[in-house]
N, CA, C and O atoms as a Tripos MOL2 file, in Angstrom:
@<TRIPOS>MOLECULE
protein
  272   271    68     0     0
PROTEIN
NO_CHARGES

@<TRIPOS>ATOM
      1 N          18.4260   -5.1040  -13.0400 N.3       1 UNK1
      2 CA         17.1550   -5.3930  -12.4370 C.3       1 UNK1
      3 C          17.0700   -6.6710  -12.3650 C.2       1 UNK1
      4 O          17.5220   -7.4990  -13.1550 O.2       1 UNK1
      5 N          16.2270   -6.9060  -10.9900 N.am      2 UNK2
      6 CA         16.2910   -8.2770  -10.2090 C.3       2 UNK2
      7 C          14.6500   -8.8250  -10.7520 C.2       2 UNK2
      8 O          13.6030   -8.2580  -10.4420 O.2       2 UNK2
      9 N          14.7240   -9.6010  -11.3000 N.am      3 UNK3
     10 CA         13.1650  -10.5410  -11.2200 C.3       3 UNK3
     11 C          13.1080  -11.4310  -10.4730 C.2       3 UNK3
     12 O          14.0750  -12.1920  -10.4850 O.2       3 UNK3
     13 N          11.9830  -11.7240   -9.5190 N.am      4 UNK4
     14 CA         12.0040  -12.6870   -8.3760 C.3       4 UNK4
     15 C          10.6410  -12.8770   -8.1580 C.2       4 UNK4
     16 O           9.7600  -12.0370   -7.9760 O.2       4 UNK4
     17 N          10.5740  -14.3610   -8.2090 N.am      5 UNK5
     18 CA          9.0500  -15.1480   -8.2270 C.3       5 UNK5
     19 C           9.0490  -15.7990   -6.9370 C.2       5 UNK5
     20 O           9.7850  -16.7510   -6.6800 O.2       5 UNK5
     21 N           8.1340  -15.2330   -6.0320 N.am      6 UNK6
     22 CA          8.3140  -15.8610   -4.5850 C.3       6 UNK6
     23 C           9.6770  -16.2240   -3.8460 C.2       6 UNK6
     24 O          10.1500  -17.2570   -3.3740 O.2       6 UNK6
     25 N          10.0140  -15.1440   -3.9420 N.am      7 UNK7
     26 CA         11.6090  -15.3860   -3.3450 C.3       7 UNK7
     27 C          11.8400  -16.1310   -1.9070 C.2       7 UNK7
     28 O          12.6920  -16.9830   -1.6540 O.2       7 UNK7
     29 N          10.7770  -15.5380   -0.9670 N.am      8 UNK8
     30 CA         10.7600  -15.8390   -0.0020 C.3       8 UNK8
     31 C           9.9930  -17.1690    1.1320 C.2       8 UNK8
     32 O          10.0580  -17.3970    2.3400 O.2       8 UNK8
     33 N           9.2400  -17.8530   -0.1270 N.am      9 UNK9
     34 CA          7.6210  -18.3850    0.5490 C.3       9 UNK9
     35 C           8.5360  -19.4030    1.1430 C.2       9 UNK9
     36 O           8.0010  -19.7500    2.1960 O.2       9 UNK9
     37 N           9.6610  -20.0520    0.9780 N.am     10 UNK10
     38 CA          9.9730  -21.5750    1.7720 C.3      10 UNK10
     39 C          10.9140  -21.4130    3.0500 C.2      10 UNK10
     40 O          11.4810  -22.2690    3.7290 O.2      10 UNK10
     41 N          10.8830  -19.9630    3.1490 N.am     11 UNK11
     42 CA         11.8240  -20.0950    4.5680 C.3      11 UNK11
     43 C          10.9570  -19.9120    5.3080 C.2      11 UNK11
     44 O           9.7640  -19.8090    5.0250 O.2      11 UNK11
     45 N          11.7700  -19.8110    7.0050 N.am     12 UNK12
     46 CA         11.3040  -19.4020    8.3930 C.3      12 UNK12
     47 C          11.2210  -17.8240    8.3340 C.2      12 UNK12
     48 O          11.6300  -17.0190    7.4960 O.2      12 UNK12
     49 N          10.5420  -17.6750    9.5280 N.am     13 UNK13
     50 CA         10.2710  -15.9600    9.4350 C.3      13 UNK13
     51 C          11.6660  -15.3250   10.1020 C.2      13 UNK13
     52 O          11.6950  -14.0940   10.0800 O.2      13 UNK13
     53 N          12.7820  -15.9630   10.6680 N.am     14 UNK14
     54 CA         13.8680  -14.9960   11.3040 C.3      14 UNK14
     55 C          14.7360  -15.0590    9.4820 C.2      14 UNK14
     56 O          15.3670  -14.1710    8.9090 O.2      14 UNK14
     57 N          14.3420  -16.7290    8.9400 N.am     15 UNK15
     58 CA         15.5560  -16.1200    7.7530 C.3      15 UNK15
     59 C          14.8610  -15.5630    6.6620 C.2      15 UNK15
     60 O          15.5950  -15.4470    5.6810 O.2      15 UNK15
     61 N          13.6570  -15.1620    6.4770 N.am     16 UNK16
     62 CA         13.1910  -14.0970    5.7520 C.3      16 UNK16
     63 C          13.3350  -12.6890    6.2770 C.2      16 UNK16
     64 O          13.2210  -11.7780    5.4570 O.2      16 UNK16
     65 N          13.5890  -12.3740    7.6410 N.am     17 UNK17
     66 CA         13.9520  -10.8060    7.6630 C.3      17 UNK17
     67 C          14.9910  -10.7440    7.3780 C.2      17 UNK17
     68 O          15.4160   -9.7640    6.7660 O.2      17 UNK17
     69 N          15.8110  -11.8340    7.7450 N.am     18 UNK18
     70 CA         17.2250  -11.7970    7.4360 C.3      18 UNK18
     71 C          17.4510  -10.9800    5.8510 C.2      18 UNK18
     72 O          17.8360   -9.8510    5.5470 O.2      18 UNK18
     73 N          16.9460  -12.3190    4.9630 N.am     19 UNK19
     74 CA         17.3940  -12.1620    3.7300 C.3      19 UNK19
     75 C          16.1220  -10.9210    2.9090 C.2      19 UNK19
     76 O          16.1770  -10.7620    1.6890 O.2      19 UNK19
     77 N          15.3740  -10.3750    3.5140 N.am     20 UNK20
     78 CA         15.0350   -9.3310    2.8350 C.3      20 UNK20
     79 C          15.7810   -8.2190    3.2420 C.2      20 UNK20
     80 O          15.9560   -7.3950    2.3450 O.2      20 UNK20
     81 N          16.4490   -7.8570    4.7210 N.am     21 UNK21
     82 CA         17.5650   -7.1370    5.2480 C.3      21 UNK21
     83 C          18.7730   -7.0560    4.1150 C.2      21 UNK21
     84 O          18.9640   -6.0120    3.4910 O.2      21 UNK21
     85 N          19.4830   -8.1120    3.9260 N.am     22 UNK22
     86 CA         20.5960   -8.3460    2.7440 C.3      22 UNK22
     87 C          19.7870   -8.0500    1.5400 C.2      22 UNK22
     88 O          20.0280   -6.9060    1.1560 O.2      22 UNK22
     89 N          19.1520   -8.4940    1.0020 N.am     23 UNK23
     90 CA         18.3890   -7.8260   -0.4940 C.3      23 UNK23
     91 C          18.0300   -6.4880   -0.5430 C.2      23 UNK23
     92 O          18.0160   -5.9570   -1.6530 O.2      23 UNK23
     93 N          17.7060   -5.7690    0.5360 N.am     24 UNK24
     94 CA         17.3310   -4.0510    0.6470 C.3      24 UNK24
     95 C          18.9960   -3.8400    0.4840 C.2      24 UNK24
     96 O          19.3180   -3.2950   -0.5710 O.2      24 UNK24
     97 N          20.0970   -4.2050    1.3990 N.am     25 UNK25
     98 CA         21.0230   -3.5860    1.1540 C.3      25 UNK25
     99 C          21.7320   -3.8760   -0.2600 C.2      25 UNK25
    100 O          22.5170   -3.0380   -0.7040 O.2      25 UNK25
    101 N          21.5030   -4.8780   -0.8590 N.am     26 UNK26
    102 CA         21.8980   -4.9080   -2.2850 C.3      26 UNK26
    103 C          21.0450   -3.9720   -3.4280 C.2      26 UNK26
    104 O          21.5190   -3.5920   -4.4980 O.2      26 UNK26
    105 N          19.9660   -3.7560   -3.0400 N.am     27 UNK27
    106 CA         19.1760   -2.9740   -4.0230 C.3      27 UNK27
    107 C          19.8170   -1.5980   -3.4130 C.2      27 UNK27
    108 O          20.4760   -0.9540   -4.2290 O.2      27 UNK27
    109 N          19.7300   -1.1200   -2.2480 N.am     28 UNK28
    110 CA         20.3420    0.1350   -2.2290 C.3      28 UNK28
    111 C          21.7030    0.3600   -2.6820 C.2      28 UNK28
    112 O          21.9030    1.2940   -3.4590 O.2      28 UNK28
    113 N          22.6660   -0.3740   -2.2990 N.am     29 UNK29
    114 CA         23.9510   -0.1450   -2.9770 C.3      29 UNK29
    115 C          24.2190   -0.0800   -4.5080 C.2      29 UNK29
    116 O          24.9210    0.7580   -5.0740 O.2      29 UNK29
    117 N          23.6360   -0.9620   -5.0000 N.am     30 UNK30
    118 CA         23.3210   -1.2470   -6.6200 C.3      30 UNK30
    119 C          22.2540   -0.0380   -7.4340 C.2      30 UNK30
    120 O          22.1100    0.1620   -8.6400 O.2      30 UNK30
    121 N          21.7900    0.4460   -6.5890 N.am     31 UNK31
    122 CA         20.0170    1.2850   -7.1210 C.3      31 UNK31
    123 C          19.6340    0.3310   -8.0810 C.2      31 UNK31
    124 O          19.5920    0.7150   -9.2500 O.2      31 UNK31
    125 N          19.2920   -1.0580   -7.7720 N.am     32 UNK32
    126 CA         18.5010   -1.7820   -8.6660 C.3      32 UNK32
    127 C          17.4730   -1.7430   -8.8260 C.2      32 UNK32
    128 O          16.8200   -1.4770   -7.8170 O.2      32 UNK32
    129 N          16.6950   -1.9660  -10.1130 N.am     33 UNK33
    130 CA         15.2860   -1.8480   -9.7680 C.3      33 UNK33
    131 C          14.5070   -3.5220   -9.5200 C.2      33 UNK33
    132 O          14.8660   -4.4260  -10.2740 O.2      33 UNK33
    133 N          13.6050   -3.7650   -8.5880 N.am     34 UNK34
    134 CA         13.3330   -5.1590   -8.3230 C.3      34 UNK34
    135 C          11.4290   -5.4850   -8.8360 C.2      34 UNK34
    136 O          10.5330   -4.7980   -8.3460 O.2      34 UNK34
    137 N          11.1610   -6.5610   -9.8050 N.am     35 UNK35
    138 CA         10.2100   -6.5330   -9.3220 C.3      35 UNK35
    139 C           9.7510   -7.9710   -9.1810 C.2      35 UNK35
    140 O          10.0800   -8.7870  -10.0410 O.2      35 UNK35
    141 N           9.2040   -8.2310   -8.4170 N.am     36 UNK36
    142 CA          9.1690   -9.4770   -7.0130 C.3      36 UNK36
    143 C           7.1640   -9.6560   -7.2920 C.2      36 UNK36
    144 O           6.2460   -8.8610   -7.4970 O.2      36 UNK36
    145 N           7.2880  -11.1130   -7.1440 N.am     37 UNK37
    146 CA          5.7960  -11.7680   -7.3910 C.3      37 UNK37
    147 C           5.9960  -12.6110   -5.9770 C.2      37 UNK37
    148 O           6.7960  -13.5420   -5.8880 O.2      37 UNK37
    149 N           5.1920  -12.1760   -4.9260 N.am     38 UNK38
    150 CA          5.1510  -12.5680   -3.9070 C.3      38 UNK38
    151 C           3.0980  -13.2560   -3.6950 C.2      38 UNK38
    152 O           2.0400  -12.8840   -4.2040 O.2      38 UNK38
    153 N           3.2820  -13.8020   -3.1970 N.am     39 UNK39
    154 CA          1.8570  -14.3220   -2.9690 C.3      39 UNK39
    155 C           1.3820  -13.6240   -1.2260 C.2      39 UNK39
    156 O           0.2850  -13.4720   -0.6880 O.2      39 UNK39
    157 N           2.2680  -13.4450   -0.9400 N.am     40 UNK40
    158 CA          2.0260  -12.5640    0.1930 C.3      40 UNK40
    159 C           2.7500  -11.3890    0.2140 C.2      40 UNK40
    160 O           3.9380  -11.4420   -0.1060 O.2      40 UNK40
    161 N           2.0770   -9.9730    0.6420 N.am     41 UNK41
    162 CA          2.2200   -8.9250    0.3420 C.3      41 UNK41
    163 C           3.1310   -8.1080    1.4660 C.2      41 UNK41
    164 O           3.7290   -7.0350    1.3840 O.2      41 UNK41
    165 N           2.9630   -9.2220    2.7320 N.am     42 UNK42
    166 CA          3.9620   -8.7690    3.4090 C.3      42 UNK42
    167 C           5.4380   -8.8750    3.2150 C.2      42 UNK42
    168 O           6.1460   -8.1630    3.9270 O.2      42 UNK42
    169 N           6.1480   -9.8900    2.1060 N.am     43 UNK43
    170 CA          6.8760  -10.0800    1.4440 C.3      43 UNK43
    171 C           7.6710   -8.8360    1.0200 C.2      43 UNK43
    172 O           8.8680   -8.5540    1.0750 O.2      43 UNK43
    173 N           6.4000   -8.0910    0.5070 N.am     44 UNK44
    174 CA          6.7530   -6.7740   -0.8230 C.3      44 UNK44
    175 C           7.1180   -5.4550   -0.1630 C.2      44 UNK44
    176 O           7.9150   -4.6230   -0.5970 O.2      44 UNK44
    177 N           6.4180   -5.4010    0.9340 N.am     45 UNK45
    178 CA          5.7820   -3.6920    1.3820 C.3      45 UNK45
    179 C           7.4550   -3.3240    1.7810 C.2      45 UNK45
    180 O           8.1230   -2.4290    1.2630 O.2      45 UNK45
    181 N           7.8160   -4.0940    2.6330 N.am     46 UNK46
    182 CA          8.8000   -3.3540    3.4120 C.3      46 UNK46
    183 C          10.0280   -2.8160    2.3590 C.2      46 UNK46
    184 O          11.0180   -2.1630    2.6890 O.2      46 UNK46
    185 N           9.7610   -3.1640    1.3490 N.am     47 UNK47
    186 CA         10.8830   -3.1050    0.0560 C.3      47 UNK47
    187 C          10.4140   -2.1950   -0.8880 C.2      47 UNK47
    188 O          11.1380   -1.8440   -1.8190 O.2      47 UNK47
    189 N           8.9110   -1.6370   -0.7020 N.am     48 UNK48
    190 CA          8.2480   -1.1650   -2.1180 C.3      48 UNK48
    191 C           8.1600    0.4080   -1.9310 C.2      48 UNK48
    192 O           8.2630    1.1280   -0.9380 O.2      48 UNK48
    193 N           7.9160    0.6700   -3.3480 N.am     49 UNK49
    194 CA          7.8390    2.0910   -3.5140 C.3      49 UNK49
    195 C           6.0890    2.0640   -4.1180 C.2      49 UNK49
    196 O           5.1450    2.8420   -3.9820 O.2      49 UNK49
    197 N           6.2360    1.0220   -4.6770 N.am     50 UNK50
    198 CA          4.7540    0.6470   -5.4320 C.3      50 UNK50
    199 C           4.2890   -1.0450   -5.3650 C.2      50 UNK50
    200 O           5.0180   -2.0370   -5.3630 O.2      50 UNK50
    201 N           3.1270   -0.9680   -5.3250 N.am     51 UNK51
    202 CA          2.5220   -2.4190   -5.1200 C.3      51 UNK51
    203 C           1.5570   -2.5300   -6.3030 C.2      51 UNK51
    204 O           0.4960   -1.9200   -6.1640 O.2      51 UNK51
    205 N           1.7520   -3.2310   -7.4900 N.am     52 UNK52
    206 CA          1.0300   -3.9510   -7.9100 C.3      52 UNK52
    207 C          -0.5290   -5.3930   -7.7910 C.2      52 UNK52
    208 O          -0.3490   -6.5240   -8.2440 O.2      52 UNK52
    209 N          -1.3960   -5.1230   -7.3610 N.am     53 UNK53
    210 CA         -2.1260   -6.1520   -6.9540 C.3      53 UNK53
    211 C          -3.1600   -6.7910   -8.0910 C.2      53 UNK53
    212 O          -4.2220   -6.1940   -8.2670 O.2      53 UNK53
    213 N          -2.9340   -7.7510   -8.7130 N.am     54 UNK54
    214 CA         -3.8010   -8.2660   -9.6130 C.3      54 UNK54
    215 C          -4.9690   -9.1720   -9.4620 C.2      54 UNK54
    216 O          -4.9930   -9.9290   -8.4920 O.2      54 UNK54
    217 N          -5.6640   -9.1710  -10.0800 N.am     55 UNK55
    218 CA         -6.7770  -10.0810  -10.0850 C.3      55 UNK55
    219 C          -6.3860  -11.2440  -10.5310 C.2      55 UNK55
    220 O          -6.4710  -11.3270  -11.7570 O.2      55 UNK55
    221 N          -5.8530  -12.4920   -9.8190 N.am     56 UNK56
    222 CA         -5.4300  -13.5610  -10.4840 C.3      56 UNK56
    223 C          -6.4370  -14.0350  -11.2830 C.2      56 UNK56
    224 O          -6.0380  -14.3810  -12.3950 O.2      56 UNK56
    225 N          -8.0270  -14.2130  -11.0160 N.am     57 UNK57
    226 CA         -8.7680  -15.5040  -11.6320 C.3      57 UNK57
    227 C          -8.7640  -14.3710  -12.9370 C.2      57 UNK57
    228 O          -9.1260  -15.0550  -13.8940 O.2      57 UNK57
    229 N          -8.5480  -13.0920  -13.3870 N.am     58 UNK58
    230 CA         -8.8990  -12.7850  -14.1440 C.3      58 UNK58
    231 C          -7.2920  -11.7660  -14.7910 C.2      58 UNK58
    232 O          -7.2090  -10.6570  -15.3210 O.2      58 UNK58
    233 N          -6.4920  -12.5520  -14.5060 N.am     59 UNK59
    234 CA         -5.2930  -11.8880  -14.4900 C.3      59 UNK59
    235 C          -5.0170  -10.6980  -15.0440 C.2      59 UNK59
    236 O          -4.3400  -10.6510  -16.0700 O.2      59 UNK59
    237 N          -5.4730   -9.6300  -14.4790 N.am     60 UNK60
    238 CA         -5.6120   -8.2340  -14.9510 C.3      60 UNK60
    239 C          -5.1650   -7.3490  -13.5530 C.2      60 UNK60
    240 O          -5.1770   -7.8310  -12.4200 O.2      60 UNK60
    241 N          -4.8340   -6.1820  -13.8340 N.am     61 UNK61
    242 CA         -4.9570   -5.6300  -12.7700 C.3      61 UNK61
    243 C          -5.3360   -4.9980  -11.8530 C.2      61 UNK61
    244 O          -5.7080   -3.9250  -12.3270 O.2      61 UNK61
    245 N          -5.4950   -4.9970  -10.6680 N.am     62 UNK62
    246 CA         -6.3850   -4.6330  -10.0750 C.3      62 UNK62
    247 C          -6.4340   -3.2180   -9.3270 C.2      62 UNK62
    248 O          -7.2930   -2.3460   -9.1950 O.2      62 UNK62
    249 N          -5.3420   -3.3630   -8.9740 N.am     63 UNK63
    250 CA         -5.3200   -1.8530   -8.2920 C.3      63 UNK63
    251 C          -3.6240   -1.6480   -8.3790 C.2      63 UNK63
    252 O          -2.8280   -2.5740   -8.5360 O.2      63 UNK63
    253 N          -3.2940   -0.2930   -8.2480 N.am     64 UNK64
    254 CA         -1.6920    0.2330   -7.9610 C.3      64 UNK64
    255 C          -1.6340    1.0480   -7.0200 C.2      64 UNK64
    256 O          -2.2510    2.1130   -6.9900 O.2      64 UNK64
    257 N          -0.8360    0.5990   -6.0980 N.am     65 UNK65
    258 CA         -0.7040    1.1900   -4.5150 C.3      65 UNK65
    259 C           0.7330    1.9420   -4.2820 C.2      65 UNK65
    260 O           1.7170    1.2210   -4.4420 O.2      65 UNK65
    261 N           0.9590    3.2470   -3.9390 N.am     66 UNK66
    262 CA          2.1370    3.6010   -3.9450 C.3      66 UNK66
    263 C           2.3530    3.5790   -2.5950 C.2      66 UNK66
    264 O           1.7500    4.4580   -1.9780 O.2      66 UNK66
    265 N           3.0110    2.8600   -1.9760 N.am     67 UNK67
    266 CA          3.4600    2.7680   -0.5070 C.3      67 UNK67
    267 C           4.4800    4.1150    0.0900 C.2      67 UNK67
    268 O           5.4950    4.6490   -0.3550 O.2      67 UNK67
    269 N           4.0110    4.2370    0.7690 N.am     68 UNK68
    270 CA          4.7070    5.8040    1.6570 C.3      68 UNK68
    271 C           5.4800    5.5970    2.8200 C.2      68 UNK68
    272 O           5.9500    6.5580    3.4290 O.2      68 UNK68
@<TRIPOS>BOND
     1     1     2 1
     2     2     3 1
     3     3     4 2
     4     3     5 am
     5     5     6 1
     6     6     7 1
     7     7     8 2
     8     7     9 am
     9     9    10 1
    10    10    11 1
    11    11    12 2
    12    11    13 am
    13    13    14 1
    14    14    15 1
    15    15    16 2
    16    15    17 am
    17    17    18 1
    18    18    19 1
    19    19    20 2
    20    19    21 am
    21    21    22 1
    22    22    23 1
    23    23    24 2
    24    23    25 am
    25    25    26 1
    26    26    27 1
    27    27    28 2
    28    27    29 am
    29    29    30 1
    30    30    31 1
    31    31    32 2
    32    31    33 am
    33    33    34 1
    34    34    35 1
    35    35    36 2
    36    35    37 am
    37    37    38 1
    38    38    39 1
    39    39    40 2
    40    39    41 am
    41    41    42 1
    42    42    43 1
    43    43    44 2
    44    43    45 am
    45    45    46 1
    46    46    47 1
    47    47    48 2
    48    47    49 am
    49    49    50 1
    50    50    51 1
    51    51    52 2
    52    51    53 am
    53    53    54 1
    54    54    55 1
    55    55    56 2
    56    55    57 am
    57    57    58 1
    58    58    59 1
    59    59    60 2
    60    59    61 am
    61    61    62 1
    62    62    63 1
    63    63    64 2
    64    63    65 am
    65    65    66 1
    66    66    67 1
    67    67    68 2
    68    67    69 am
    69    69    70 1
    70    70    71 1
    71    71    72 2
    72    71    73 am
    73    73    74 1
    74    74    75 1
    75    75    76 2
    76    75    77 am
    77    77    78 1
    78    78    79 1
    79    79    80 2
    80    79    81 am
    81    81    82 1
    82    82    83 1
    83    83    84 2
    84    83    85 am
    85    85    86 1
    86    86    87 1
    87    87    88 2
    88    87    89 am
    89    89    90 1
    90    90    91 1
    91    91    92 2
    92    91    93 am
    93    93    94 1
    94    94    95 1
    95    95    96 2
    96    95    97 am
    97    97    98 1
    98    98    99 1
    99    99   100 2
   100    99   101 am
   101   101   102 1
   102   102   103 1
   103   103   104 2
   104   103   105 am
   105   105   106 1
   106   106   107 1
   107   107   108 2
   108   107   109 am
   109   109   110 1
   110   110   111 1
   111   111   112 2
   112   111   113 am
   113   113   114 1
   114   114   115 1
   115   115   116 2
   116   115   117 am
   117   117   118 1
   118   118   119 1
   119   119   120 2
   120   119   121 am
   121   121   122 1
   122   122   123 1
   123   123   124 2
   124   123   125 am
   125   125   126 1
   126   126   127 1
   127   127   128 2
   128   127   129 am
   129   129   130 1
   130   130   131 1
   131   131   132 2
   132   131   133 am
   133   133   134 1
   134   134   135 1
   135   135   136 2
   136   135   137 am
   137   137   138 1
   138   138   139 1
   139   139   140 2
   140   139   141 am
   141   141   142 1
   142   142   143 1
   143   143   144 2
   144   143   145 am
   145   145   146 1
   146   146   147 1
   147   147   148 2
   148   147   149 am
   149   149   150 1
   150   150   151 1
   151   151   152 2
   152   151   153 am
   153   153   154 1
   154   154   155 1
   155   155   156 2
   156   155   157 am
   157   157   158 1
   158   158   159 1
   159   159   160 2
   160   159   161 am
   161   161   162 1
   162   162   163 1
   163   163   164 2
   164   163   165 am
   165   165   166 1
   166   166   167 1
   167   167   168 2
   168   167   169 am
   169   169   170 1
   170   170   171 1
   171   171   172 2
   172   171   173 am
   173   173   174 1
   174   174   175 1
   175   175   176 2
   176   175   177 am
   177   177   178 1
   178   178   179 1
   179   179   180 2
   180   179   181 am
   181   181   182 1
   182   182   183 1
   183   183   184 2
   184   183   185 am
   185   185   186 1
   186   186   187 1
   187   187   188 2
   188   187   189 am
   189   189   190 1
   190   190   191 1
   191   191   192 2
   192   191   193 am
   193   193   194 1
   194   194   195 1
   195   195   196 2
   196   195   197 am
   197   197   198 1
   198   198   199 1
   199   199   200 2
   200   199   201 am
   201   201   202 1
   202   202   203 1
   203   203   204 2
   204   203   205 am
   205   205   206 1
   206   206   207 1
   207   207   208 2
   208   207   209 am
   209   209   210 1
   210   210   211 1
   211   211   212 2
   212   211   213 am
   213   213   214 1
   214   214   215 1
   215   215   216 2
   216   215   217 am
   217   217   218 1
   218   218   219 1
   219   219   220 2
   220   219   221 am
   221   221   222 1
   222   222   223 1
   223   223   224 2
   224   223   225 am
   225   225   226 1
   226   226   227 1
   227   227   228 2
   228   227   229 am
   229   229   230 1
   230   230   231 1
   231   231   232 2
   232   231   233 am
   233   233   234 1
   234   234   235 1
   235   235   236 2
   236   235   237 am
   237   237   238 1
   238   238   239 1
   239   239   240 2
   240   239   241 am
   241   241   242 1
   242   242   243 1
   243   243   244 2
   244   243   245 am
   245   245   246 1
   246   246   247 1
   247   247   248 2
   248   247   249 am
   249   249   250 1
   250   250   251 1
   251   251   252 2
   252   251   253 am
   253   253   254 1
   254   254   255 1
   255   255   256 2
   256   255   257 am
   257   257   258 1
   258   258   259 1
   259   259   260 2
   260   259   261 am
   261   261   262 1
   262   262   263 1
   263   263   264 2
   264   263   265 am
   265   265   266 1
   266   266   267 1
   267   267   268 2
   268   267   269 am
   269   269   270 1
   270   270   271 1
   271   271   272 2
@<TRIPOS>SUBSTRUCTURE
     1 UNK1         2 RESIDUE 1 A UNK
     2 UNK2         6 RESIDUE 1 A UNK
     3 UNK3        10 RESIDUE 1 A UNK
     4 UNK4        14 RESIDUE 1 A UNK
     5 UNK5        18 RESIDUE 1 A UNK
     6 UNK6        22 RESIDUE 1 A UNK
     7 UNK7        26 RESIDUE 1 A UNK
     8 UNK8        30 RESIDUE 1 A UNK
     9 UNK9        34 RESIDUE 1 A UNK
    10 UNK10       38 RESIDUE 1 A UNK
    11 UNK11       42 RESIDUE 1 A UNK
    12 UNK12       46 RESIDUE 1 A UNK
    13 UNK13       50 RESIDUE 1 A UNK
    14 UNK14       54 RESIDUE 1 A UNK
    15 UNK15       58 RESIDUE 1 A UNK
    16 UNK16       62 RESIDUE 1 A UNK
    17 UNK17       66 RESIDUE 1 A UNK
    18 UNK18       70 RESIDUE 1 A UNK
    19 UNK19       74 RESIDUE 1 A UNK
    20 UNK20       78 RESIDUE 1 A UNK
    21 UNK21       82 RESIDUE 1 A UNK
    22 UNK22       86 RESIDUE 1 A UNK
    23 UNK23       90 RESIDUE 1 A UNK
    24 UNK24       94 RESIDUE 1 A UNK
    25 UNK25       98 RESIDUE 1 A UNK
    26 UNK26      102 RESIDUE 1 A UNK
    27 UNK27      106 RESIDUE 1 A UNK
    28 UNK28      110 RESIDUE 1 A UNK
    29 UNK29      114 RESIDUE 1 A UNK
    30 UNK30      118 RESIDUE 1 A UNK
    31 UNK31      122 RESIDUE 1 A UNK
    32 UNK32      126 RESIDUE 1 A UNK
    33 UNK33      130 RESIDUE 1 A UNK
    34 UNK34      134 RESIDUE 1 A UNK
    35 UNK35      138 RESIDUE 1 A UNK
    36 UNK36      142 RESIDUE 1 A UNK
    37 UNK37      146 RESIDUE 1 A UNK
    38 UNK38      150 RESIDUE 1 A UNK
    39 UNK39      154 RESIDUE 1 A UNK
    40 UNK40      158 RESIDUE 1 A UNK
    41 UNK41      162 RESIDUE 1 A UNK
    42 UNK42      166 RESIDUE 1 A UNK
    43 UNK43      170 RESIDUE 1 A UNK
    44 UNK44      174 RESIDUE 1 A UNK
    45 UNK45      178 RESIDUE 1 A UNK
    46 UNK46      182 RESIDUE 1 A UNK
    47 UNK47      186 RESIDUE 1 A UNK
    48 UNK48      190 RESIDUE 1 A UNK
    49 UNK49      194 RESIDUE 1 A UNK
    50 UNK50      198 RESIDUE 1 A UNK
    51 UNK51      202 RESIDUE 1 A UNK
    52 UNK52      206 RESIDUE 1 A UNK
    53 UNK53      210 RESIDUE 1 A UNK
    54 UNK54      214 RESIDUE 1 A UNK
    55 UNK55      218 RESIDUE 1 A UNK
    56 UNK56      222 RESIDUE 1 A UNK
    57 UNK57      226 RESIDUE 1 A UNK
    58 UNK58      230 RESIDUE 1 A UNK
    59 UNK59      234 RESIDUE 1 A UNK
    60 UNK60      238 RESIDUE 1 A UNK
    61 UNK61      242 RESIDUE 1 A UNK
    62 UNK62      246 RESIDUE 1 A UNK
    63 UNK63      250 RESIDUE 1 A UNK
    64 UNK64      254 RESIDUE 1 A UNK
    65 UNK65      258 RESIDUE 1 A UNK
    66 UNK66      262 RESIDUE 1 A UNK
    67 UNK67      266 RESIDUE 1 A UNK
    68 UNK68      270 RESIDUE 1 A UNK
């Protein structure tokens, strides 16, 4: 299992795209589960099966969305 807190927040768009691709290869090869906490949903969508959207101010789960 990989736990990632904003792994792509401080990189430029090209580095982000490359890093996401490399991470995807690692996840597929190792059949790992990834728990990622991004502030930008666009960072999570390409690799997600599910996205849990939180209500930040209330610190509660707002919605669980299956990514198809």
